[in-house]
C-alpha positions as CSV (number, residue, x, y, z in Angstrom):
1,M,-0.1,0.0,-0.1
2,L,3.0,2.4,0.5
3,S,3.3,3.0,-3.3
4,S,-0.4,3.8,-3.6
5,Y,-0.5,6.2,-0.6
6,S,2.7,8.0,-2.0
7,A,0.8,8.2,-5.5
8,C,-2.4,9.3,-3.7
9,L,-0.5,12.3,-2.2
10,A,1.3,13.2,-5.3
11,Q,-2.2,13.4,-7.2
12,L,-3.9,15.2,-4.3
13,S,-1.5,18.0,-4.8
14,A,-3.2,18.7,-8.2
15,V,-6.5,19.0,-6.4
16,V,-5.4,20.8,-3.2
17,S,-2.5,23.2,-3.0
18,F,-0.9,22.0,0.3
19,E,2.5,22.5,1.7
20,Y,2.7,19.6,3.9
21,G,1.1,16.3,3.1
22,Q,1.4,12.9,5.2
23,C,-0.2,9.7,5.0
24,L,-0.2,7.9,8.3
25,I,-1.2,4.5,9.6
26,E,-1.6,3.2,13.3
27,D,1.6,1.0,13.7
28,A,0.3,-2.6,14.3
29,N,3.0,-3.1,17.1
30,T,3.3,0.3,19.0
31,L,0.0,1.8,18.1
32,D,1.9,5.0,17.3
33,Y,0.4,7.2,14.5
34,R,3.4,6.7,12.1
35,V,4.0,8.6,8.8
36,V,4.5,6.1,6.1
37,T,4.9,8.7,3.3
38,A,5.1,12.5,3.0
39,I,5.5,15.5,0.8
40,L,7.4,18.4,2.4
41,P,8.5,21.8,1.2
42,E,12.2,21.8,0.2
43,G,14.6,22.0,3.0
44,K,11.9,21.2,5.7
45,H,12.0,18.0,7.8
46,G,8.9,16.3,8.8
47,Y,8.0,13.9,11.9
48,E,7.8,10.3,12.1
49,I,5.3,10.1,14.8
50,A,2.4,12.4,15.1
51,H,1.4,13.7,18.6
52,R,-1.8,11.8,20.0
53,T,-3.5,15.0,21.1
54,G,-3.2,17.1,17.7
55,V,-5.6,17.3,14.8
56,I,-4.2,13.7,13.4
57,G,-4.8,12.0,16.6
58,Q,-8.3,13.2,17.0
59,V,-9.2,12.0,13.4
60,F,-7.7,8.7,14.4
61,R,-9.8,8.6,17.6
62,T,-13.1,9.7,16.1
63,E,-12.7,8.3,12.6
64,K,-14.0,11.8,11.3
65,A,-12.6,14.3,9.1
66,I,-11.5,17.6,10.4
67,L,-11.0,21.0,8.6
68,V,-9.3,23.8,10.5
69,S,-9.5,27.1,8.5
70,E,-7.3,28.8,11.1
71,V,-4.8,26.7,12.7
72,Q,-3.1,29.3,15.0
73,S,-6.0,29.7,17.0
74,H,-7.1,26.1,17.2
75,P,-6.7,24.1,20.4
76,L,-5.7,20.8,18.4
77,Y,-3.1,22.4,16.4
78,D,0.6,21.4,16.9
79,A,2.5,24.5,15.8
80,F,5.7,23.7,13.9
81,D,5.6,26.1,11.0
82,R,4.1,29.4,11.5
83,R,3.4,30.0,7.9
84,I,0.6,27.3,8.0
85,E,-2.9,28.6,8.1
86,W,-5.3,25.7,7.5
87,E,-5.2,21.9,7.9
88,L,-7.4,19.1,6.4
89,C,-7.2,15.7,7.9
90,F,-9.5,12.7,6.9
91,P,-9.7,9.0,7.5
92,L,-9.2,6.3,4.5
93,R,-11.6,3.4,4.8
94,L,-11.6,0.1,3.4
95,Q,-15.0,-2.1,3.9
96,G,-15.9,0.3,6.7
97,Q,-12.4,0.0,8.7
98,V,-10.0,3.0,8.8
99,R,-6.9,1.9,7.0
100,A,-4.9,5.2,7.2
101,V,-5.4,9.1,7.7
102,I,-4.2,11.8,5.3
103,N,-3.2,15.1,6.7
104,L,-2.8,18.1,4.4
105,E,-1.6,21.5,5.5
106,G,-1.1,24.9,3.7
107,S,-1.1,28.7,3.7
108,G,-3.4,31.1,2.0
109,L,-7.2,30.7,1.3
110,L,-8.4,27.1,1.1
111,E,-11.5,27.0,-0.9
112,M,-13.4,23.8,-0.1
113,N,-16.6,22.9,-1.6
114,D,-18.7,19.7,-2.4
115,D,-17.1,19.5,-6.0
116,K,-13.5,19.6,-4.6
117,W,-14.4,17.1,-1.9
118,R,-15.7,14.8,-4.4
119,R,-12.5,15.2,-6.4
120,I,-10.5,14.4,-3.2
121,G,-12.6,11.3,-2.8
122,A,-12.2,10.1,-6.4
123,T,-8.4,10.6,-6.2
124,V,-8.1,8.6,-3.1
125,F,-10.3,5.8,-4.6
126,E,-8.4,5.5,-7.9
127,T,-5.0,5.5,-6.2
128,T,-5.6,3.4,-2.9
129,Q,-9.1,1.7,-3.5
130,T,-10.1,3.3,-0.1
131,E,-13.0,5.6,0.4
132,I,-13.5,9.0,2.3
133,E,-16.7,10.0,4.1
134,H,-19.4,11.4,1.7
135,T,-20.0,14.7,3.7
136,L,-17.4,17.6,3.2
137,P,-16.2,18.5,6.7
138,Q,-16.8,22.2,7.9
139,P,-14.6,24.3,9.9
140,N,-17.2,25.0,12.7
141,D,-18.1,21.1,12.9
142,S,-17.6,19.9,16.4
143,W,-14.4,18.0,16.9
144,R,-14.9,17.3,20.6
145,L,-15.7,14.1,22.2
146,R,-17.8,14.1,25.6
147,T,-15.2,13.5,28.2
148,K,-16.0,11.8,31.4
149,R,-13.3,12.0,34.3
150,V,-13.2,8.8,36.3
151,I,-11.6,9.6,39.6
152,L,-10.6,6.6,41.9
153,S,-9.4,6.6,45.4
154,S,-5.6,6.2,45.8
155,D,-4.4,3.0,47.7
156,P,-1.0,3.7,49.2
157,D,-0.2,-0.1,49.0
158,D,-1.1,-0.1,45.1
159,Q,2.4,1.4,44.0
160,E,1.8,-0.1,40.6
161,N,-1.5,1.5,40.1
162,H,-3.1,-1.8,39.0
163,I,-6.6,-0.5,40.1
164,L,-6.2,2.6,37.7
165,L,-5.0,0.3,34.9
166,T,-7.5,-2.3,35.5
167,V,-10.3,0.4,35.2
168,A,-8.9,2.1,32.2
169,R,-8.4,-1.1,30.3
170,A,-12.1,-2.2,31.0
171,L,-13.2,1.3,29.5
172,A,-10.8,0.9,26.5
173,R,-12.0,-2.6,25.7
174,T,-15.7,-1.3,25.2
175,G,-14.1,0.6,22.1
176,E,-14.2,4.0,23.9
177,S,-11.0,6.1,23.7
178,T,-9.6,6.2,27.2
179,L,-6.8,8.2,28.8
180,L,-5.0,7.0,31.9
181,V,-3.3,9.6,33.9
182,G,-0.7,8.5,36.5
183,E,2.3,6.3,36.9
184,C,2.1,2.7,36.0
185,P,5.5,1.1,35.5
186,A,4.1,-2.1,34.1
187,V,3.0,-0.4,31.0
188,S,5.3,2.7,30.6
189,R,7.1,3.3,27.5
190,R,10.1,5.0,28.0
191,S,10.2,6.3,24.5
192,H,8.1,9.2,25.6
193,P,8.9,11.5,28.6
194,T,6.8,11.7,31.9
195,M,5.1,15.0,32.8
196,D,7.9,15.3,35.3
197,E,10.5,15.0,32.6
198,A,8.6,17.4,30.4
199,D,8.6,19.9,33.2
200,E,12.3,19.7,33.8
201,N,13.4,20.0,30.2
202,G,10.8,22.6,29.0
203,L,9.0,20.1,26.7
204,A,5.4,20.5,25.5
205,L,2.7,18.3,27.3
206,S,1.7,16.8,24.3
207,E,4.9,14.9,24.1
208,C,4.1,12.8,27.1
209,F,1.0,11.1,25.7
210,V,1.6,7.6,24.6
211,A,-0.4,4.5,23.4
212,I,-0.2,1.4,25.7
213,E,-3.2,-0.5,24.3
214,K,-5.9,-0.2,21.5
215,H,-8.3,2.7,22.5
216,L,-5.9,3.3,25.6
217,D,-3.4,6.1,25.8
218,M,-1.4,7.0,28.9
219,L,-0.1,10.6,30.3
220,A,2.5,9.3,32.6
221,T,3.0,11.6,35.5
222,G,6.3,10.5,36.9
223,P,7.0,10.3,40.8
224,K,6.1,13.9,41.5
225,S,2.5,13.4,40.2
226,R,0.7,14.9,43.2
227,R,2.7,18.2,42.7
228,L,2.5,18.2,38.9
229,L,-1.1,17.6,38.5
230,S,-2.0,20.5,40.8
231,K,0.9,22.9,39.4
232,R,0.3,22.0,35.6
233,T,-3.4,22.9,35.6
234,N,-3.4,22.8,31.6
235,W,-3.1,19.1,31.6
236,W,-6.9,19.0,31.6
237,D,-7.0,21.2,28.4
238,Y,-4.9,18.4,26.6
239,C,-7.5,15.8,27.5
240,W,-10.9,17.3,27.6
241,G,-12.8,16.6,24.3
242,R,-10.1,14.4,22.9
243,Y,-11.0,11.1,25.1
244,S,-14.2,9.7,26.1
245,F,-12.9,8.7,29.5
246,V,-10.1,10.1,31.4
247,V,-9.0,7.8,34.4
248,T,-7.2,9.3,37.3
249,G,-6.3,8.9,40.8
250,N,-7.6,11.7,43.6
251,S,-4.2,13.2,44.1
């Protein structure tokens, strides 16, 4: 499929004048949102893994297209090029299942209408044999999920946070997108910083979100979780609307 995804991006450039174009899949092993092919401006570097809290992550979770007409003021946008003004991201389906996500970003006015959306759909189908949704996404469409926070009493004897993990897994296995906030060494992935490490190194909080199972992400807090969750009050802004459930302790 890699060659067909590359051909798709190349042909989409004749339909939509974008500067950055990526095709991503959910990695079968790590569950990361991994870029498999990209078109970038000359001299610019892309990324291999998309943040889970951005537009791309939201499209993977909701399986719905998102059109952002003014990215610099949008809460989902991960700013990396200040010239970018709009973003269009949509899933590719085969027999009803999401196989990949295409993300396009550009500057200037993006004129989208039903005819252009149909041309995008036709290009996608001709090159990849997958389909996009029939309805053109609108900039004012709601992208937020209805987030419910599940607060569990802390058990001082449960140093591994087994209770938190058990509840979060149960919710995720219903197919609902779930975020576990806490320190669970049994499932931690050292490829991503904890909140503690991000705080010490001046990293964005979006760097800390990581997949641990299907439909289940974790925001690892680190050993100073009680202090950080109270100090970094913006952590909830990264969760609200992005996940159906957020599971935390009562610290």
